[in-house]
N, C-alpha and C positions, 0 to 999 in steps of 0.2 A: 504494500500500500504506500502510495506517495503522499507525504504529509507536508514536508517543508516547502515554504514558498519558493525558495531558490530552485528546488527540484521541479516544482510545478512549472516555473518560468523556463527552466532549461528544456523541459519536454515540449512546452508550447513553442519555443524557438525552433525546435526541430519541425513541428507541425506547420508553423507559419513563419518561415525565415524572412519573408518580405513584409511582415506586418509593419504598418506605418500609417501616417495620416492620409486619408483618402480624399480629403477636401483639397481642391485645387486653389492655390493662392500664390501671389507674387510679392506680397508685402504684409506687414502686420495689420494694416487697416482692412485689406481684403480678407485676411484670415479672421479677424474679429467679426466682420459682417457675416462671413460664411458660417462661423460657429453659431452665431445668433440665429441664422436662418435654419440651421440643422436640427433645431429642437423639434422632436416628434415627427421628423421626416428623415429620409435617407440622404447620405452624402451624394449619391448619384443624382438625386433630384435637385439638390443644391447646385451641383456642378453644371447642371443644364441651364440654370437661370442666371448664374453669376456673370458669364461673359458679357451679355447685353447690359446687365445692371451696372457693371463697373466700366463699361465703355461710356455710358452716360454719366455716371457718378464715380469718377476714379479716385476721389479722395474725400476726406471729411468735410472740407470747405464746400465742395460742390453739392454734397448730400445735405449739409446743414441748412442750406438756403433753398432747398426744395420743400414741397408740401408732401406730407405722408401719402396723400392720394396719388401723387405723381409717381411714387415708388411702387404702388400696388400692381400696376400692369406687368411689371418686370418679374414679380414673384408670385403671381396669382396661381400658378400651378402647384405651389407647395402649401402645406397645411398652415392654418392660422396666419395667412398672409397679411391680413389687416393689422393684427396686433404686432406682427414682426416689422411691418412698415413703420409703425409708430416707434418701435424700439430702435430701429436703425436711425430714424430721424433724430430721436432724443439722444442717442449715443453720439451721433455725429456733431450735434450742437454742443454737447458737453465737451467733446474733444476740442472743438474750436474755441470755446469759451474758457476752458480750464487748462488745456494742455497744448495750446498753440497748433492744434490740428493733428498732433502726433499721438500715437497710441502709447500710453505709459507702460513701463515694464513692471511696475509695482503691483503685486497681487491686490492689495487693498485699494489702490487707485483704479485698477481695472474693475474690481467688484463694485465700486461706487458708481460706475457708468450705468445709465438706463439700459435695461434689458440684459444686463450681465450678472450672472450668478457665479457660484463657486466653480461649477464645471467649466463654464466658458472662460473664466479668469485663469483657471489652471491650464486649460488647453492653450490659450494664447501665451501664457508664461512659458510653457514647455516648447511649443512649436515655433512661436514667434521670436522668442528670446533665448531659448536653450536653458532656461532656469528649471532646475529639478522641480517637478510637480507631478501629481498623480490625480488626474481628473476621474471622477466617478460618474458615469452615465448609466443608463438602464442595463446595458450589457455587462459592464464591469460589476455593478451591484448584484445582478442576478447570478453570474457565474462565481463570484466570490463567495456567495452564500451556498451555492450548490457544491463548491469544492471544499466547504468547511473552513474557509479562511476567516470568515466572520460569522457571527451569530445570525440565525434566520430572521430575527426581529430587529436587527441593527438598522438605524436610520442611514440615509445617504452620507451625512457628515460623519457619523460614527464609522461607517464602512471605510471612508477615506482615512480617518485617523488610524484605524487598526491596520489597514494595508500599508500605510507609511511606516508603521512600527515594525511590521513583519518583513517588509521588503527593503533592501538596501537602497539608500538614496540615489546611488548612481544607476539604479535600474528602474526608477519610478517612471520615467518617460516611456521607456520601452515596455514596461509592464502594462501600462495603460493600453498600448496598442495590441499587445499580445492577448490580453483579456478581452478586448473588444472583438478581435478577429475570432477568438474562440467562441464568444457568444453570438457573433453575427453569422458564422459559417458552420459551426458544429453544434455547440450547446445552445441551440435556439430556444426562444421563449416557448414556442409551440413546436411540437414534433422534433425534439432534439435528436441528433443522430447518435444515440447512445451506443449502438453496436460498433461505432467507429471511435469511441472515446477511450483514451488510455487511463481515465480516472474513475472508472465505474465502481471500483471497490470502495472508494471513499465518498461517492456521490450522495449528497443529502437529498437530492431530488428523487433518485431511485429508492432511497430509504423512506420516502414520504415525509421528510422533515422540513422541506421547503418547497416553494413553487418553482 
């Protein structure tokens, strides 16, 4: 039975050697927008809408002086597009007003932006600035509980805290991607591919102890 987080990550690196960020971005502003847009939708869907969006609004200044309704047609095909348009507009205005139009590297400053929570701030810190961070999305939270790395009733923030304690800091960024790929392509929320999983012996899902 595989129990240690390092051993789990080592096995996942064999399964998913190319695990990494699947959102397409060319700078920190584009990344920040893409992560906001990715909530409750797929990275593939986000990547389809962002080229036209960023051709029209390439930076915070151009987006900040738009109207949220002007943003909506560009992102209409993804979920919650009206709310996301308001979040993008508010975020861009805050960047212009408080940060000279640049995306801050500080986790706290990122989290203070409209539409940005812990997950988004962690992703931008890690992918945009290379700062060790471990973002917890639905995939990471689900598989962490199924693998027994965290308690089944742990909150999202508690899951992040426990994972950061159990995983070495220099593996946080990669661990995020490995756990996402495991949850996205093998340990799916519905109909997980249990017959292909190397962690069946310790799986809390198969034991009926978590969803």
